[in-house]
MARPA-911782 format. One line per 10 residues: number of its first residue (from 0); their letters; for each residue x, z, y of C-alpha. Coordinates in pm, whole numbers, plus 32768, in hexadecimal, padded with zeros to 4 digits. Each point is the difference from the previous one (the first is absolute). Layout:
BEGIN
NUM> a> X/Z/Y; ...
END
This chain:
BEGIN
0> mfkfaflkqq> ACC4/3149/6D23; 7F81/80AE/7ECE; 7EA7/7FCC/8066; 8006/7EAD/802E; 8091/7FD2/7EA4; 7F2F/80C4/7F82; 7EC0/7F26/80BD; 80A6/7ED6/7F90; 8000/8071/7E78; 7E91/805C/8037
10> rseciqikqh> 7F98/7EB9/806B; 80CB/7F57/7F03; 7F75/80C2/7EBC; 7E69/7FB8/80D2; 8062/7E98/7FE6; 8072/8013/7E91; 7EBC/80CA/7FB1; 7F2F/7EEF/80BC; 808E/7EE3/7F48; 7FFD/80C7/7EB7
20> nsmsltelna> 7E71/8035/804B; 7FD8/7E98/8035; 80A1/7F8F/7E8B; 7F15/7F7B/7F13; 7F6D/80DC/7F0E; 80DB/8021/7EC3; 804F/80EE/7ED2; 8133/8088/80C2; 7F2F/8061/8143; 7E98/804E/7F87
30> ispidgryrn> 7FBF/8153/8041; 7F27/801B/7ECB; 806D/7FB6/7E8C; 7EDE/7F4F/7FAC; 8065/7EE8/8102; 8159/8035/7FCC; 80A7/8055/7ED3; 7ECA/7FE1/7F2B; 7F9C/7EC4/80B3; 7FEF/7F08/7EDC
40> ktvslskffs> 7F03/80F9/7F51; 7F24/8004/810E; 7FDB/7EE3/8096; 7ED9/7F8D/7F4D; 7F42/8104/80ED; 8065/7F52/8128; 7EDA/7EF2/7FFC; 7F05/814B/8007; 80A4/80FB/80C8; 80E1/7FA8/8104
50> eealikyrvl> 7F82/7FD1/8143; 7FD2/7E6B/7FE0; 7F55/804A/7EE4; 7EDB/80FE/80A9; 8002/7F0D/811F; 7FC5/7ED5/7F05; 7EFE/80C4/7F48; 7F3E/8066/8130; 8008/7EA4/8050; 7F3D/7FBA/7EBF
60> veveyfialc> 7F0C/80E0/8051; 7FBF/7F87/8137; 7FCE/7E8E/7F97; 7F21/8046/7EE0; 7F21/8102/80F0; 7FC2/7ED7/80D3; 7FB5/7F0F/7F07; 7F13/80F0/7F53; 7F5C/8014/8155; 7FE3/7EA8/7FD9
70> elplpqlsgv> 7F5C/7FF7/7EE1; 7F18/8119/8037; 7FB9/7F2B/80D6; 8002/8082/8174; 7F4B/7F1A/80C6; 80F7/7FC4/8125; 80FD/7FB0/7EBF; 7F21/7F0F/7F66; 80A9/7EC8/80A6; 8160/8048/7F33
80> nplvfgdlrk> 8038/7F19/7F15; 8059/8087/7EB8; 8109/7EFF/7FAC; 80E1/80E7/811D; 7FE6/8122/7F2A; 812D/7F68/7F09; 80D7/7FF0/815F; 7FA4/814B/8063; 807D/80AE/7EA6; 8155/7F22/804E
90> lylefstada> 8035/810C/80F0; 8048/8103/7F1C; 803B/7F12/7EC0; 812B/7F8F/80BC; 804D/80F9/80F4; 816E/8012/8065; 80F0/80FE/8089; 7FEC/7F37/814A; 7E96/804D/7FF8; 804C/8171/7FAF
100> lwiketertt> 80EA/7FE7/8148; 7F16/7F63/80D5; 7F01/812A/7FC7; 8128/811F/802D; 8068/7F30/813F; 7E79/8056/8078; 800D/8122/7F98; 80D8/8071/8105; 7F27/7FA7/811B; 7EAD/8068/7F2D
110> nhdvkaveyf> 8094/8140/7F6A; 7EF3/7FCE/7EFE; 806A/7F60/7EB4; 7E91/7F9C/7F79; 7FCF/7F7A/815B; 812A/7F14/7FF0; 7FC9/7F5D/7EC3; 7E7E/7FC7/80B1; 80B3/7F54/810D; 80D8/7F4B/7EF3
120> ikskfdalgl> 7EC8/7F5B/7F67; 7F54/7FD4/8143; 812D/7F3C/805A; 7FEE/7F09/7EB3; 7E95/7FB4/804C; 8011/7F07/810D; 80BE/7F11/7F0A; 7F09/8022/7EF0; 7F00/7FA7/812B; 7F7F/817D/7FE4
130> naykefihfg> 8021/806A/8157; 7E81/8019/804A; 8002/8113/7EF1; 8116/80E0/803E; 7F1F/812A/805A; 7FA9/802D/7EA7; 8155/8058/7F97; 7FFD/8167/7FB4; 7E90/7FEC/808B; 7F65/817D/7FEA
140> ltsqdinnta> 8121/807E/7F45; 80F8/8117/8057; 818C/7FF7/7F9C; 7FA8/80E3/7EDB; 7F1B/7F08/7F4B; 8136/7F04/7FC6; 80FB/8128/7FD5; 7F2B/80A7/7EFA; 7FCE/7EC3/7F4D; 814E/7F44/800D
150> iplatkeafe> 80DD/8123/7F9E; 7F12/805D/7EB4; 7FE0/7E7C/7FC3; 81A9/7FE2/8008; 8019/8147/7F52; 7F27/7F89/7EFA; 8091/7EA5/7FC8; 8163/80BC/7FE4; 7F7A/80EA/7EF5; 7F68/7ED8/7F34
160> tvyvprliav> 8154/7F0B/802E; 8130/80E0/8027; 7F9D/817E/7FA9; 7F2A/7FD6/7E96; 80EF/7EE6/7F6E; 812C/80DF/8052; 7F51/8117/7F45; 7F93/7F51/7EDB; 8178/7FBB/7FC7; 803F/814E/800D
170> iaalkelava> 7F06/804D/7EEF; 8043/7EC2/7F39; 818C/806D/7FD9; 7F66/8150/7F92; 7F13/7F78/7F0D; 8150/7F3C/7F84; 80C2/8116/7FC4; 7ED5/80EC/7F50; 7FD0/7EF9/7F25; 814C/7FBD/7FD3
180> wanvpmlart> 8050/8179/7F8A; 7EDF/8062/7F64; 8086/8080/7EE1; 812D/8099/808F; 7FE8/8187/7FAB; 806B/80DD/8134; 8016/8171/8043; 7F05/805D/8110; 804A/8127/810B; 7EF1/80D6/8083
190> hgqpasptrl> 807C/80D9/8124; 8161/7F66/7FA5; 8009/8095/7E9D; 7FEB/7F6B/7ECE; 7EA5/7F82/7F7F; 7F2D/7F66/7F05; 809F/7E99/7FC8; 7F56/7EB2/8068; 8034/7EC0/8026; 8103/7F5E/811B
200> gkeflvfver> 7ED9/7EBC/8024; 7EDB/80F0/8021; 80B7/80BB/8141; 8017/7EB4/80AE; 7E7F/7FAA/7F7F; 7F98/8148/80AE; 8085/7F43/8151; 7F4D/7EE1/7FA9; 7EC1/80A0/7FBD; 8033/80D7/8151
210> leaqlrllfq> 804A/7EDD/80EE; 7EDE/7F16/7F68; 7F0A/8114/8018; 8051/804C/817E; 801C/7E8B/8046; 7E79/7FEE/7F94; 7FA2/80ED/80C6; 80CF/7F5B/8111; 7F3A/7EA0/7FDA; 7EA3/80C3/802B
220> vpfaakfgga> 8084/807C/817D; 7F7D/7EDA/80E6; 8099/7F9C/812B; 7F13/803F/80FD; 7FEB/7F7A/817F; 7F41/808A/8137; 7F47/7ED5/80B7; 7EBF/8077/80F4; 808D/8003/8156; 8074/80FC/8117
230> tgnynahhva> 7F7C/8140/7F3C; 7F8A/7F46/7ECE; 7E96/7FCC/8074; 8011/7E7E/8041; 7F89/8064/817D; 8083/7EBF/8095; 7F8C/7F27/7EEA; 7EAC/808D/801C; 7FDB/8018/8172; 8046/7E84/7FFA
240> yptvawkqfg> 7F4C/7F80/7EBF; 7F0A/812B/7FAD; 7F59/7F1B/7EF5; 811D/7FC9/7F43; 803D/8107/7ED1; 8179/8058/8065; 8046/80EC/7EF9; 7F92/7F19/7EDB; 80F4/7EE0/80CE; 8118/80F2/7FF9
250> tdfvegvlgl> 7FCD/806F/7E91; 7FFF/7E94/7FBA; 813B/7FA1/80E1; 80D3/8116/7F88; 7F7C/8009/7E7D; 7FAB/7E84/7FCD; 8127/7F43/80E4; 80F0/8104/7FFD; 7FCA/809B/7EAC; 801A/8180/808F
260> hhsfpttqie> 7F18/80FF/7FCD; 7F1E/8042/8129; 801D/8177/8079; 7EAE/8047/80C4; 7FC7/80D2/80A3; 8123/804E/80D3; 809C/806D/8161; 80C6/7EFC/80B4; 8103/8001/7EC5; 7FFC/800B/7E8F
270> hydhfaaffd> 7FFC/816E/7F7D; 812D/7F96/7EF8; 7F83/80E7/7EEC; 8015/7EED/7F30; 8162/7FA6/8066; 804A/815F/7FBE; 7F93/7FEB/7EAC; 80F4/7EA4/7FDA; 810E/80D0/80A2; 7FD7/8125/7F23
280> alkrintili> 7FFD/7F2E/7EC0; 8116/7F47/8035; 80A4/8164/8038; 7F92/806A/7EC2; 80B1/7EC5/7F79; 813E/8036/8089; 7FF4/817F/7F99; 7FC7/7F6A/7E8F; 8153/7F49/8038; 80BB/8104/809C
290> dldrdvwtyv> 7FB8/80BB/7EBD; 805D/7ECC/7F33; 8139/7FE3/80D2; 8024/817C/7FCE; 800A/8008/7E69; 80C6/7EB9/7FEE; 8101/8088/80C5; 800C/8135/7F07; 8012/7F43/7EBB; 814F/7F46/80A2
300> sldyfkqkik> 808F/8148/8019; 7F79/8064/7EB9; 80CC/7EE1/7F94; 7EBC/7F66/7F5D; 803C/7ECB/80D0; 8149/7F32/8059; 7FDF/7F01/811E; 8063/7E97/8023; 8149/7FC4/80B5; 7FFA/7F04/810F
310> pgevgssamp> 8158/7F5F/8036; 80A2/808A/813F; 7F06/810C/802C; 8093/816F/8060; 7F64/8134/7F7B; 80D8/80EC/80A3; 8117/8020/814A; 80AF/80DC/7F38; 7F9A/7FF8/7E9B; 8030/7E95/7F56
320> hkvnpidfen> 7F62/8088/7EC5; 7EBB/804B/809F; 7EB3/7EFD/7FEB; 7F05/80A8/80E8; 7E72/7FFD/7FAD; 7FF6/7F96/8174; 7ED7/7F0D/7FF0; 7F2B/8142/7F9D; 8093/80A7/8128; 7FDC/7EE1/80DB
330> segnlgiana> 7E88/7FDA/7FA8; 7FA3/815E/8003; 8083/802B/817C; 7F43/7ED5/807E; 7ECD/806A/7F30; 801A/8156/80A9; 8022/7F62/8130; 7EC7/7F26/7FE7; 7F4C/8144/7F95; 8036/809A/812D
340> lfehlaaklp> 7FA4/7EF7/80D5; 7ECD/7FAF/7F18; 7F6A/818E/8025; 802E/7FCB/8196; 7F42/7EC5/7FEC; 7EE8/8083/7F11; 7FF1/8152/80CC; 8006/7F90/816D; 7F3C/7EA2/7FF9; 7E8D/809C/7FBE
350> isrlqrdltd> 802B/80F7/8126; 7FA6/7F7C/814F; 7F83/80A9/813F; 7E98/7FC0/8045; 7F81/7E7D/7FDA; 8198/7FB5/8026; 8169/805B/8053; 8142/7F0D/7FF9; 80AF/80C4/7F04; 7FA1/7F28/7EDC
360> stvlrnigvp> 809B/7EB6/8094; 8151/807B/7FEC; 7FE8/8087/7EC7; 7F57/7EAB/7F65; 8121/7F4E/8079; 80E8/80BD/7F07; 7F40/7FAF/7EBA; 8105/7EED/7F86; 80F8/8122/801A; 7FC9/80FE/7ECE
370> lghtligfda> 7F61/7E9D/7F62; 8190/7F93/8012; 8091/812A/7F5E; 7F03/7FF0/7F1A; 8079/7E94/7F9D; 816A/8075/8010; 7FAF/8132/7F32; 7F1F/7F2E/7EEF; 813E/7EDC/7FBE; 8104/8148/7FF0
380> tlkglqklvl> 7F2B/8088/7EEB; 7FEB/7EA1/7F65; 8172/7FC5/800D; 805F/812B/7F6F; 7F25/7FD4/7EED; 80A9/7EBA/7FA5; 8155/8072/7FF2; 7F99/8139/7F10; 80D6/7FF1/7EA7; 7F3C/80F3/7F0E
390> neaqlaadle> 80FA/80D9/7F37; 7F5B/8053/7ED8; 811C/80BF/7F65; 8001/80F8/812C; 7E6B/8026/7FC8; 801F/8031/7E83; 811A/8112/8045; 7F36/80BC/80D1; 7EF6/8002/7F0D; 80E4/8074/7EE6
400> qnwavvaeai> 808D/811D/80C5; 7E83/809E/804D; 7F80/8030/7EBB; 7F29/811E/808E; 7F0E/7F17/807A; 7F7E/7FD4/7E98; 7FA7/818C/8020; 7E98/7F79/80AD; 7FD1/7F3C/7ECF; 8035/80F8/7EEF
410> qtilrregyp> 7F5E/80F4/809F; 7EC6/7F28/803D; 8005/7FB4/7E72; 801C/8172/7F9C; 7ED4/8016/80FA; 7F36/7F0C/7F22; 808C/80B3/7EE2; 7F81/8157/806F; 8143/807C/800F; 8024/8141/80B5
420> npyealkdlt> 807F/8026/8150; 80B4/7EA8/7FD0; 8044/7FCF/8193; 80A7/816B/7FF8; 80DD/7FA6/7ED8; 8065/7EB4/8090; 8039/80AE/816A; 80D8/810D/7F24; 80F5/7ED6/7F74; 8015/7F22/811F
430> rthtsitkas> 8061/80F3/811B; 80E6/80EB/7F27; 8104/7EF3/7F64; 80F9/7F74/8112; 7FDC/7EB6/7F4C; 7ED4/7F80/7F52; 807F/7ED4/7F02; 7F48/7F37/7EF3; 80B9/811A/7EFD; 7F70/812F/80C0
440> ihafvetlav> 7E86/7F62/8004; 801E/7FA4/7E93; 8079/8148/7FC0; 7EE4/80A0/80A3; 7F14/7F2D/7F4A; 8070/8068/7EAF; 7FA3/8162/8040; 7EBE/7FA9/8077; 7EE0/8082/7EF1; 7F33/7EAD/7FDB
450> setvkaellq> 7FE8/7EFC/7EF6; 80F5/7F00/7FB4; 7F40/7EF1/8086; 7FF3/809E/8139; 8169/8038/8017; 806A/7E9C/7FA5; 7F14/7FB5/8140; 80A8/80DF/80B4; 816F/7F78/7F98; 7F9C/7EA3/807F
460> ltpqnylgvn> 7FE4/807E/814A; 810E/7F9E/80EF; 8021/7FB2/816E; 8010/7E84/7FDB; 7EC4/7FF2/7F22; 7F1A/8109/80D0; 7F93/7F19/8120; 7E93/800C/7FF3; 7F1C/7EDF/802D; 80A2/7EB1/8038
470> f> 7F1F/7F52/8132
END
């Protein structure tokens, strides 16, 4: 009896699991937060990195390749009317979810995703009056000629239309704060200890310069594609049409039609060295933003910044007073996840056994994942920056409590004047007194054997005006 009840319960649970698995994807049942909790921040990547997007880009490459063969022209394609090219391009320009589902269903039989795309295009040729030319779809190609052009093209367009604008928005916000706070004195800290004062705006300008420098380097990395047949030598192309300059054709197609860099020579696959450089560059940019997140988080903890309060928000489930720097923490966490994946992509993709193995295939399908976490990080940093409220009183108080930082200025002027052992004199002062104040500094200056003019110069020094060059 107990066994029967147990089995009945198991069966009921299995039915519930099946029902749950058949549910439409929502932010509540998605496994990954980039497709669930943060879907609204990453949805723009779907048209580049989803399964449907990958299929669409494959269709694009196959169609444009067929058109390029027609324009070469191959003798057997001389009868193709160029007026049909517009209708052919509609296969990817008007590509639908229904089309993607047709291809996925075909893949169940072929067990080969690119071959299913080929069959999809062939199925459309009849209606276009191109039945006689079906066998020139995917002519002489291997699947990697399609994958290694479709994926770089999708990545390039995602980079240009989604990634760059979001990063520029972060940089623009930092520039705005750098200008607004250009003349705000702030105690610097090196090794966590009080150091020569700086300007708050300049500290934000440092991150602007770092990000812009890396963005310039990033633009120098080409989006490279492999295109050359089964093992990269145009074997099938050459044996069928030995008089055609196939290498030049491949370069013209990849660079002139698709707008990518043609890698040559290659094996069956793109060597991915440029992709590795691209991911490394994205990782460096994320690392800079993690550095920013941690600095701003620390400034908040020092009370240099308050944060704008949003009605209804709760900072702690137990402590009502708290307004936590959660945006910078969220950014740091997501950028860290992104970097771990970028690291794997950069380290793994350039390695393939002999002329090819399949390990790159599953890895390439995950390019959108670290980019998704990166976008979440960008948005969180931007949101955090927009909530900052400067607490100038605290910055001023911190400077006033650290008069010891003008010791560097005093000993440097004394060096200029040829004063004996100025560093040691200031060291004895600043390390033997429990509290260095304006009064103790001024008392020390009065003991110095220097001219009244130099003393007056030294007495003008304060933590608030010892700021160096203004940028």
